[in-house]
C-alpha positions, 0 to 999 in steps of 0.5 A, a space after each residue: 814704415 821704417 823708423 828712419 822714414 818716420 823720423 824724416 817725415 816728422 822733420 819735414 812736418 815740423 814747420 807746419 806742426 810745431 814752429 810758431 805761426 809767425 816764425 813759420 810764415 816768415 820762413 815761408 815768405 822770405 824766399 818769395 820776397 827775395 825772389 821778387 827783390 832779385 827780379 827788381 835788382 836784375 831789371 835795374 842792372 839791365 836798365 843801367 847797363 843798356 842805358 850806358 849805350 845811349 840808345 833810347 830804343 834799347 832802353 825802352 825795350 828793357 823797360 817794357 820787358 821788366 813787367 813781363 819778367 815780373 809777371 812770370 815771377 808772379 805766376 811762379 809764386 802763385 803756383 808756389 803758394 797754391 802748392 804749399 797751401 795744398 801740402 799744408 792741408 794734406 799734412 793737417 789731414 796726415 795724408 803724407 803720401 798725397 803731400 809727395 804728389 802735390 804739384 810744385 
């Protein structure tokens, strides 16, 4: 393995091996929380602008679509959490080739 490739692998595994656990958890959790927050703000903006049309049917449609969008977001986050768990187990076992094959 070349020196550059080893350096690249060490930089990528730093989060799992050297950074303190609370800091690593925050670094991994913030994108998930922000994703959910963006979805909620997106739904609020939709509800606001559709509500300006003064049509209760259209407003109800936006309100009913919000849980569907949040469910999609939850499924996406589920795969992200599962994939990162698989990757962290492979990194702990020093199976770097398997990490690249992990589904994300």
